N, C-alpha and C positions, 0 to 999 in steps of 0.2 A: 554497582553497576550502574547509578543512576544518571540518566539521559544529559548530555553536555550540550551546549553550541560548537563543540569542534568532532560530534557527531559524522560521521560520513561512512560512503561506503553502499551495498546494496541491505535494504531491509525487504525483505517479502510481506507481500499482503495474503495474507493468510486466508482461506476458505476456511467455513467453519464443516467439516466433515459431517454430515448424517447418514441414518441405515436409510434403508428402501422405504422403513417406514414410518420416519421422520424423527427418531429417536436419535440424539448426539450418539456419534461413533467415536467413543474414546479412543480405540485403539487407533484408530487413524490418526485422532491427533497427535499420538503420541511416534508414529511413522513419519507424520509430513514434518513435526520438529525433526526429527533425529535428518531427515531428508534436507531440511535447509540449511545443516549444521555440517551435513559432511560436503555438500556443495560449495561453502564457506560464505554465506549469506553473514552479514556481519548483524542483524536482528531480525526481529519478525513484528509486524503490525496483526493483531488479532482484535476482532469484533470491529472491521471497518465497513465500508458502504457494501462493500462486496462479501462482508462477514455472515451478512441475514442477521445482524443482531439485532433488529426490530421485531422478528420471529419468535427472539428466543426469553423466557420467562425471566425474572430478574436472578435468580439463583441459579438458572441456567449458564446466565453470561458470566456471572462470578466462578460456575465452576471451569467453564470451557475457558477462560482467562486464566486461572490457577495450575490448570491442567499443560498450559503452552508453558507458562512461567517455569513447574515446576522440573517438567521434562528439557525444558533449555539450559537449567542451570545456571552454570557459568559462561557457559560458550556461545551465547548471544543475548542480546538485548531484547527485550520484550516489551513492545509498545503498546498499549490496551485503548481501544475507541472506546471511549465512555458518553459519549454524546447522547442526548436522553431530552425528553420534552420538558423534565422536570429539573430542577438542580439537587433535589433531594437524592434522586436514583442516580445522578451524575457523580454525587459526592459521595454514595452508599460503595457503588463499583469502582470508583476511583482508590479508593482509601485501602479498599479489600486487597486490590490489584497490586498496591503497592507495599503492603501489609505480607503481601506473597512474594513478593520479589520483583514486581515489573522495574524496568527501569525509568517510564514515564505513562502518560495517557495523553491521548487524542480529541483534541475537540472541534468538531466542526460546527456551524454556525445554522440556528434553524431557518428553514425556507421564509417564515415570514417577517426578517429583518430585511427594511430597504435604505433608510438613511444611514450615513457615516453615524450618526450619534446613535441610532439605535444597535450598530452593531458595535460601537466601543462601548457602551453600557451595558450591552449582553456578556462580552466578554471580560469586563470587571468583575462583574456579579459573580461570572462562572467561578473565575478564582477566587473569589472569596468565600465559594462555597467548597469548592476543592481546596483550599489552601495556598498560600503562597509558596511553599515548600516541597511542590509535588510538581516535578518539571513535566511540561506539555508541548504537547505539538499542536500549532495553528492551520488547520485545515483549508485549504484555499480551493474550491471545487464550484466555482460558478453556474458549470454546463448541467450540474446535477441538482444541488442545491437552489440555485438561481437566487444567491447571494453575490453579490460583486463588491468585490473590495480592492478598492485603487491599493496601487501601491503606498501612497500616505496613510492611508487608513492602519492597513498592516505595519508601515511604522508606527502608529500612535499605539496601537495593541500593544506589538513589541516592547517598545521604550516603557510602556506604562506596568507591564507585569514582567519582573526580571525572573520569573519560572518558566518563560517562552522562550524554550533553547532550541527551537525549530521550526518551520515551516515547511508542509506539506503541498507544492505547488504543482496543482491542476488546473491551471487559468489554459483556455486553449480561443486565442491563439495567447501565450503567455510569453514568448521570449523576449520582448521586450520587458515587458515587468519583471523578469531576472536581470536584465541591465540595470536597470531602473533601480531596485532595490538595491544590487552591489552598488551602483553609482553612491545610492545613500552613505554605504559604509565607508565607500574612498573620501566623502567630504566632511565623514565624523558626525552625521546626525541620525546612522543609525548602527547600534554595536555589534559586535558578533553574534553570527547566526547560522545553524546548518539549513541551507536546503536541499530539501529531498525533492523530488519529481515522481509524479504519477501518470495516470492517463494511460494506462497499460503498456508503457514505456514508448508510446509513438511520437515522441518526438526529442527521445533520450539522447541520440545523437547530437542535436546542436544545443540542448539546454545544457550536456557537460563544457561544450564552448562556451555555453553564454557563463559560466563561474558556478553553474551547482555540485553541491559536494556528493552526488549518487542521486540514488531511485530508491522510491519508496511504493513499489507496485506489484500487481499478482501474476504479472504472464506467467502463462505455463512452464516457459524455461527460464527461472530466474538465474541461472548460468550465463545466459546470452547477457542479462545485463550485468553481473556480476564482471565478466569480461569486455564490455565497451565499455562501463566503468574505468577500469583498471588499465584498458588500451590507453582511453581520452585523457586517462592520467599523467599517464608516460609519454603523452606525445606522438602515438601511434595512429594518425587521424584517418589514413586511409584504410588500417587495418580495423578502424572501432567502424568506421563506416562500412566497409564489406559485410563482416559478420551482421551488424544492424541489417543493412540491406536484404540480407538474403533470408530473416526471419521476417521483414517488415509484412508481406501478404498474412502470414498468420496471425501476426500482432490486431493487424484491421479486421481479419475477420473476427476477431475475440473480443474488438471494441463496437461490435453491434449490439445499441441500444438493446435493454430485454432479453437477448441473446449471449452476451459476453459471457456471465457466470456458468451458463451449460456449457460451451464450449469451453472455457478454463477446466471446470470439472471433469469434463469429458476426456481431455487430454491426460488431467494429473491420474484418472483411472486406469488410460491407459500404460500411464508409467509405473503403475502399482503403487504408486504414491498414496492413495486414497481406494479405500475398497467399491466407494458406489459415487455415481454422480450424482444423487439425488440431493435436493433442496427440498427443504421445508416449503409447505404450501402455505400460501400461494408461490408457486413457482416456476417460472419457464422450462423448458424441453425442448429439445431441437430434435429432429426428423430424423430418419434413418439417411434422406438425401445430405443430410445439412452434414449428417456425420461421415457419410461418403466423401463429402466437400474438405471438410478439416482433414482427414485419413488424404487425399490425394496433396494439400497443401502441408503436410508433414514430409511426405514424400519429396518434394521439390527442396524444404527446406533442409533433409538430409544430404540432397548432394552436398551442401557445403559442410553442413555442421551436422557429423553421424551422430549426436545425440538425439536428434528429432526420428531416428530410425525406430520405429516404433510402429508396432501394427503392422495388417498385411501389407499394406501398397508401401510404405516405407519400407518393411523389410526386403518386398521387390525390387527395392533400388538399389541392393547391395551388389 
């Protein structure tokens, strides 16, 4: 079940569940994995930026990745984020994840890269470290990582590495970048490549129309992402946009820098998918007022999508 350039659909970005005291919650990892499989996710990406990977010790990261992989079995593909300050740690996590049965790994550029040569050299060395037989995902997230990769640089990285099978596109604004990359494929200068998009799903409606293959993000209602992807592929434009628009206020709220993961975990806890919304310290929390605002947004989403009818306010909308 190795990742290929034909990968498509919805890959959920999984948070790492913790107990209130900061210990990893293995039971919630199992429940979260089962939830993603039950709603029809094609895959799950673990230890991403919102997976709190930098807060984990090396052995913990390997244990988390392995548990997700083993629990998913043959039901979903698991991609493991292996970004690290050094290549030794990256190589170790990548190889142990693949040995456990992961479909591939995801690599993001470190924030210190600035020039095109620095960027392309870094990824060439990263692939030398993990081996060119490991399928990998290139993460393009300049808003958080501060590394700007032009379409031409992305093309060079991909063409230089046959094992790069997917782009996680998170530029903002980024619709024209998608069009440019697909244009490269049409003129033959870029080989086949899966493009999945992130940013909490904030632009998924039009990203699908620009030719992406699906979503890879962690919105608290991945069912909506799945539906929008499928409706878009079926040519049901208005239905896709109507559903997306109903969720957009909550998506926007979840995209607040610093608070986004806390909001996401709060909703997943309310949904009964994880036992605690705890983050490992240092981590953000949300106030009682913010929780009430999220509850109100849930009640409004529930007017269109009954899957959001969770908690007191949403239940009151029944």
